[in-house]
N, C-alpha and C positions, 0 to 999 in steps of 0.2 A: 504494500500500500504506500502510495507516494502523494505528496501535496505539491500543487502548482500555485504559487502566489503571483497573481498578475499585478505588476507595478509599472505597466508600460504607458499609462496615461499621462498626458501633458498637463492636465488640470486647468483647462481653459476657463472653467467657471470659478476657479480659485484665485483670490486676489493676492498672489505671491509669485515672485520670480522663481522660488524654489518649489518644485513639485511637492504636493502635500505628503507623499509617501516618504519623503526625505527630511521632513521637519521633525523637530524634537517635541515629544509629548510625554509628560509624566516621567521625565528622566531618560527616555530612550527615543531613538528614531522611530517614526511611525511604523515603518516596515519591520523593524526589529520586534515590535510587539506581536505581529502576526507570525513571524518566524518562531518566536519563543513558544507561542501557543501550540504549534504543530510539533516543534522539537520536543515538547514534553509529553507527547503521546507515544506509548510503547509501540503501537501498530505502525507508525510512520517510519519508513526506511530511509527516506531522503526527501529533500525539498528543492524544487526548481523555482528560481526567481526569474520572472519575465520582466526585463528592464526596458526603459525607454530607448528607442533606437537613435533618436536625435538629441539625446541629453546624456552627456558623459559624466555628469556630476557623480553618479553612482560608482564610477570606477575608482574614485578617491575615498569611498566610504568603506569602513571595515564592518562587516556584518558577521555575526558569530552564531554557531550552532554546534551541538554535539554530533548531530547527524550530518551526512554529506549535503553540502549546498552546491547546486548546479546553476549555471547562469546561461541565459539566452536573451535576445532582444525581441521586442514585440513586432507585430505586423501592422498593416494599415487598418485593421478592424479587430474587434474583440475576438472573433472566431480565429483569425490568423494568429493572433498573439498566443492563444491557448494551443493552437496547432504547433507552433514553434516549441512550446513547452513539452508537448507530447512527443515530438520528434527527438528531443534531447533524452527523453526517458526510454525510447523504443528499445535500445540495446539491453536495458536492465529489467524489463517487465515481460509478462506473458499477456496473452490476449484478454485474460480474465482478471488481471490485476486491477484493483480498485484505485481510482485517481480522484483526489479531492482538489477542487479548484476554488481559490479564495481571492477576493479583492483585497489588495494591500491597504486600501482606504478604509476597510472595516477593521480598525485596530482594536476594537473592544470585544472581539470574538472570545468566547469562553471555552475552556476545554470540555466543560460539561455538555455544551451544545455540539461540539465536534464528536464527542463520544456517542451522544444520542443519535446523530446522523449516521455514524459508522455502524452502530448496532442495528438500526432499523434497516439500512440498505443491505447489509450482509445477511441478516436474518431472513429478509424477504427476497433476497437475490435480485434486487431491482434498484436502479439508480433513483436518486432523489435530491431534494434540496431543503434547506431551512427556509421557513416562511414565518411571518407573523401576521396577526389580524390587523386590519385597517380600522383605526378608531375614529379618524376624522370623517366628517361628512364630505362626500365626494361630489363635486359639481362637474357637469359636462358642458362644454362650450364649443360651438362651431367656429366662432370668429375670434375667440380669445379675449373678448371684452364683455360679453353678455352671457349669463347663464341660460342654457337651454333646458336642462333638467338635472335632477339629483339622481345619482346612481345608487342602487341598492348595494350597500357595502357588505352585507351578510355573507355573500359568496366570494368576496374579494380577499386576496392575501397579498402582502408585499413580499417579494422574493428577496432572500438574503443569500449570503455565502458563508461557509463553503457549500458547494454542490458536488455530488459524488456519483461517478459512473464508471463502468468497466472500461478499460483502456481501448480495446478494439472497437467496441460499440461507439464510444465517444469520438474516436478518430474518424470512423466512417460517417457518422452523423454530421460532424463539423465539415468534413470534406465535401459532402453532398448538399450542404445547406446553402441558402442565399445569405451570404455574410452581411449584406446590407440590412437584413431584417433581424439579425442576431444581437440581442442585448445581454443575454446570459446563456449558459450552456443548456438550461432547461428549454429555452425557446427554440433551440436547434432540434431538440427531441420532439417538441410540439409540432414543428414543421414536418417531421417524419411520421407523425401519427402516433408517437409513443408518449404515454402519460407518466411523467416522473412522480414518485411519491413525495408528498409534502410532510415535513417534520416540523412541528412547532418549535421555533427558536425563541430566544430571549429578546425582549423589546429593546434592550440596551445595546444590541448588536447594530450600532448606527454606522452609517457611511459618511465619512468626512467629504463634504461636497463644497461647502462655503466656509469662509474664514471663521464665522461664528461657531461652527461645529467643533472647532478646536477646544473651546472652553468646556463644552459638554463632554467631549471625549476625555479630556484631562480629568474631569470629575469622576467619570465612570471608571477609568483605569485606576485612579487612586483608591476608589472604593473596592475594586477587585483586589488590589494589593493588600487591603486591610481585612479581606474576608478570611 
């Protein structure tokens, strides 16, 4: 079982010259928090880091783990970035090896959620992802300025990471998918008519998207450290 941490984004929505995955939060680089979470799982044999192809800052950063760290650079889309990570792993895995894919911007991932996802997917022998219920009232707009209707949120879930799938199946689904339509690995499976399992994750598994998210992430991580 291996983890791929996708850190290839440029962070265009983030108000900083330094990509968010390389900022310090709660005493560590953001990406190091994700590395540590997977490094502490007995089942994980190694970790692939998918880094920005046009940003060389990461080459001067020292990242640490007890398990092997492997590096590659991202592609022009989410699907291509994950494919690059899979190709690095190809010599080390079998067709049925489980692969976990995680966004480096989700620095607050807990080991209990990783374990829950791994247990569910391996027991049911089916790929899946962490999700959480949507608590906000959801509005739909055609033009972006006026509300057309309110969406029933009872059947909606927000997708989280990590997401977990068998190596060969994930590779084939991503290669055959329309990469322009892929926002996460589960969406590639949906295109193929495969329904991934949903595993309820913690609500504090937030994604750092905007500068104000840093304070919330800092608070969550400090609280995790004191648990």
